[in-house]
C-alpha positions as CSV (number, residue, x, y, z in Angstrom):
1,S,5.3,-15.0,-7.7
2,S,5.0,-11.7,-8.9
3,A,5.4,-12.2,-12.1
4,E,2.5,-14.6,-12.4
5,A,-0.1,-12.5,-10.1
6,G,1.7,-9.1,-9.7
7,D,4.0,-7.1,-7.1
8,E,0.8,-6.3,-4.3
9,P,-1.1,-9.6,-4.7
10,A,2.1,-11.5,-4.1
11,M,3.2,-9.2,-1.3
12,M,-0.3,-9.8,0.5
13,A,-0.4,-13.3,0.2
14,E,3.4,-13.8,1.5
15,R,3.0,-11.8,4.6
16,L,-1.1,-12.4,5.8
17,H,-0.7,-16.1,6.5
18,G,-3.4,-18.2,6.5
19,V,-5.1,-16.0,4.1
20,A,-6.1,-16.8,0.6
21,V,-5.4,-14.4,-1.9
22,I,-7.1,-13.9,-5.2
23,V,-6.6,-12.3,-8.4
24,A,-9.3,-11.9,-10.8
25,E,-9.9,-9.0,-13.4
26,K,-13.5,-9.9,-13.6
27,R,-14.1,-9.3,-9.9
28,N,-17.1,-11.5,-9.4
29,E,-15.5,-14.6,-10.8
30,G,-13.0,-14.2,-8.6
31,I,-15.6,-13.8,-5.6
32,R,-17.5,-17.1,-7.1
33,L,-14.0,-19.0,-6.5
34,A,-13.3,-18.0,-3.1
35,M,-16.5,-19.1,-2.1
36,E,-16.4,-22.3,-3.7
37,R,-13.2,-23.1,-2.5
38,F,-12.7,-21.5,0.4
39,A,-16.3,-20.8,2.0
40,P,-15.1,-17.3,3.4
41,N,-17.0,-15.0,6.0
42,L,-15.7,-12.1,4.4
43,V,-14.2,-11.1,0.4
44,L,-12.3,-7.6,0.9
45,L,-12.1,-6.2,-2.8
46,D,-9.1,-4.0,-3.4
47,D,-9.4,-1.2,-5.8
48,A,-12.7,-2.0,-6.7
49,F,-15.0,1.0,-6.2
50,Q,-15.4,1.2,-10.2
51,H,-16.5,-2.7,-10.6
52,R,-20.4,-1.9,-10.6
53,Y,-20.7,-5.6,-11.5
54,A,-19.4,-6.8,-8.0
55,G,-21.8,-6.3,-5.6
56,R,-20.7,-4.8,-2.1
57,D,-22.2,-4.8,1.3
58,A,-19.7,-1.4,2.0
59,D,-17.4,0.7,0.1
60,V,-14.5,2.3,2.1
61,V,-12.7,5.0,-0.5
62,L,-8.8,5.9,0.8
63,L,-7.6,9.4,0.0
64,D,-4.7,11.0,0.8
65,T,-3.6,14.1,1.7
66,R,-1.7,15.2,-1.2
67,Q,-4.3,14.5,-3.4
68,L,-6.8,16.4,-1.6
69,S,-4.1,19.5,-1.8
70,R,-4.6,19.5,-5.9
71,K,-7.0,20.2,-8.0
72,E,-7.1,17.0,-10.0
73,R,-8.4,16.0,-12.8
74,V,-10.2,13.2,-14.7
75,L,-7.7,10.9,-16.4
76,P,-6.2,11.8,-18.8
77,A,-5.9,15.2,-17.9
78,G,-5.4,13.9,-14.4
79,I,-5.0,10.7,-11.7
80,L,-8.7,10.6,-10.9
81,R,-10.7,7.6,-12.5
82,E,-14.3,9.6,-12.1
83,P,-15.4,13.0,-10.7
84,L,-15.3,14.1,-6.9
85,S,-19.1,13.6,-7.3
86,G,-18.8,9.7,-7.3
87,L,-17.5,9.8,-4.1
88,N,-21.5,10.3,-2.9
89,R,-21.6,6.2,-3.4
90,A,-19.1,5.1,-0.5
91,D,-19.8,4.3,3.1
92,C,-16.8,6.2,4.2
93,L,-13.7,8.0,4.0
94,V,-10.3,7.0,5.0
95,V,-8.2,10.4,4.6
96,I,-4.8,9.3,4.7
97,G,-1.9,11.8,5.9
98,A,-3.9,13.5,8.5
99,K,-4.9,13.2,12.0
100,H,-8.0,15.4,11.6
101,S,-8.6,18.5,9.5
102,T,-11.3,20.7,9.4
103,E,-10.1,21.9,6.0
104,I,-10.5,18.5,4.2
105,H,-14.1,18.5,5.5
106,Q,-14.7,22.1,4.0
107,S,-13.0,20.8,0.8
108,L,-15.0,17.9,0.4
109,K,-17.8,18.7,2.5
110,K,-20.0,19.5,-1.3
111,Y,-19.3,16.1,-2.8
112,Y,-19.2,13.8,0.3
113,N,-21.2,14.5,3.7
114,G,-21.0,11.0,5.0
115,E,-18.4,9.7,7.9
116,F,-14.8,10.5,8.1
117,F,-11.6,8.4,9.4
118,F,-8.1,8.9,9.6
119,A,-5.3,7.3,8.9
120,E,-1.4,7.7,9.0
121,F,1.7,5.4,8.0
122,F,4.2,4.8,10.8
123,S,7.1,3.1,10.3
124,G,7.7,0.0,11.8
125,D,10.3,-3.0,12.4
126,L,13.2,-4.1,9.9
127,Y,13.4,-7.4,8.1
128,G,16.0,-9.3,6.0
129,F,14.8,-11.1,2.7
130,D,15.2,-14.2,5.0
131,G,12.1,-12.8,7.3
132,K,13.9,-12.6,10.2
133,R,13.6,-9.4,11.9
134,I,16.7,-7.1,12.3
135,D,17.2,-4.7,15.2
136,L,17.2,-1.1,13.9
137,Q,19.6,-0.4,16.9
138,K,22.6,-2.3,15.5
139,I,22.3,-0.5,12.2
140,R,20.3,2.7,12.3
141,T,23.4,4.7,11.7
142,E,24.7,2.9,8.5
143,R,25.2,5.0,5.2
144,V,22.5,3.1,2.7
145,F,20.9,3.2,-0.8
146,T,17.1,2.8,-1.0
147,V,15.2,1.1,-4.0
148,C,11.4,1.6,-4.7
149,G,9.0,1.2,-7.5
150,I,5.9,2.7,-5.5
151,A,3.4,5.4,-6.2
152,R,4.5,7.8,-3.4
153,P,8.3,7.2,-3.1
154,H,8.9,10.4,-0.8
155,R,7.0,8.7,2.0
156,F,9.1,5.6,1.5
157,R,12.2,8.1,1.7
158,N,11.0,9.8,4.8
159,T,10.4,6.9,6.6
160,V,14.0,5.7,6.1
161,E,15.2,9.0,7.0
162,E,13.2,9.3,9.8
163,L,14.6,5.7,11.3
164,G,17.8,7.1,11.4
165,F,19.7,6.4,8.2
166,E,21.6,8.4,6.0
167,I,20.4,8.2,2.3
168,I,23.6,7.9,-0.4
169,K,21.6,7.5,-3.1
170,S,17.8,6.7,-3.7
171,Y,16.5,4.6,-7.0
172,E,13.0,5.6,-7.4
173,F,11.1,3.7,-10.3
174,K,7.6,3.9,-11.5
175,D,5.2,1.8,-9.6
176,H,4.9,-1.9,-10.4
177,H,8.5,-1.7,-12.2
178,V,9.7,-5.0,-13.3
179,Y,13.5,-5.5,-12.1
180,T,15.5,-6.7,-14.4
181,R,19.0,-8.3,-13.5
182,K,20.9,-4.7,-15.1
183,D,19.0,-2.8,-12.7
184,V,20.3,-5.4,-9.8
185,D,23.6,-5.6,-10.9
186,T,23.8,-1.6,-11.5
187,I,22.4,-0.6,-7.9
188,C,25.1,-3.1,-6.1
189,A,27.9,-2.0,-7.7
190,E,27.2,1.6,-7.3
191,A,26.6,0.9,-3.9
192,E,29.9,-1.1,-3.4
193,N,32.0,1.9,-5.2
194,A,30.1,4.1,-2.5
195,G,31.1,2.1,0.2
196,V,27.5,1.3,1.2
197,K,26.5,-2.1,2.4
198,T,23.1,-2.1,3.0
199,I,20.2,-1.5,0.4
200,V,17.0,-0.3,2.1
201,T,13.3,-1.4,0.0
202,T,9.9,-1.6,0.7
203,W,7.9,-5.0,1.5
204,K,6.2,-4.6,-2.5
205,D,9.3,-4.5,-3.8
206,K,10.7,-7.0,-2.0
207,V,8.9,-9.8,-3.9
208,K,10.3,-8.8,-6.7
209,L,14.1,-8.8,-6.0
210,K,14.5,-11.9,-3.9
211,L,15.2,-13.6,-6.5
212,L,17.7,-11.1,-8.5
213,K,19.6,-10.1,-5.4
214,R,23.2,-10.5,-5.1
215,P,24.5,-11.6,-1.4
216,E,27.7,-9.2,-1.1
217,I,25.0,-6.9,-0.3
218,D,22.3,-6.7,2.6
219,W,18.8,-6.2,1.1
220,V,16.5,-4.7,4.0
221,V,12.9,-4.4,4.1
222,I,11.2,-2.0,6.2
223,D,7.7,-2.7,7.3
224,Q,5.1,0.6,6.5
225,K,2.4,-0.1,9.4
226,P,-0.7,1.8,8.5
227,E,-2.5,3.3,11.8
228,L,-6.0,4.0,11.9
229,Y,-6.7,6.3,14.2
230,N,-10.2,5.1,16.3
231,K,-10.2,2.0,14.8
232,E,-12.7,0.3,17.0
233,K,-15.1,3.1,15.5
234,F,-14.1,2.5,12.3
235,L,-14.7,-1.6,12.7
236,K,-18.1,-1.1,14.5
237,Y,-19.3,1.4,11.7
238,I,-18.4,-0.7,8.8
239,K,-20.3,-4.1,10.7
240,L,-23.1,-1.6,10.9
241,R,-23.3,-0.9,7.6
242,I,-22.3,-4.8,6.7
243,D,-25.5,-5.6,8.7
244,K,-27.7,-2.9,7.3
245,K,-27.3,-4.3,3.7
246,E,-28.1,-8.2,4.6
247,N,-30.8,-7.3,6.4
248,S,-32.4,-5.3,3.4
249,H,-31.8,-8.2,1.1
């Protein structure tokens, strides 16, 4: 459950059928458990760039264009965990929010001279909390509330509007917010008073809300799919980096 493992691991475990999802504060212990119990060909570490003791064959760093547009500082003055000079340890960068930009290259070239790839999030399918797909055409003109507790709520809100929904009210909690019965009762009561029958949320929030939702309101999940431009080139590049490290061991 999300209470046991956290919202993002619970979301991945729910969506990645047949893939083992392991949570470990000490990444080496998690890797050891994975090798002993599942004997995988590939271990993918999430958010592990600063975990120096976990040996990797390839490091992929994701950057958001909104972050690149500001002169961010290192914690606690800003949001960066380390100076941008640390990007030199990366095997490649994936920039989210831009298909291609010479401005991004210019702003980062003094920190990083390696390979760049670009990605963007696109709105995908709609699902009910029961996991069944919903026909967008039947509900896209509805007036809705949105609920999310993610790092960049504006991206989710924009997606809901792009799909054709009229947002009456948005509830935007802090990232990883733990929902309470009071939260859900308040949201549902306000929705009923406003004549709103549908509440739209994210997959990450759904794993925490599914046990709290009330049946008189329809809860809908938007599947926001990341699209990696030139995906074949990216996969080929990563495979070459892994093979190179393996051959040097």
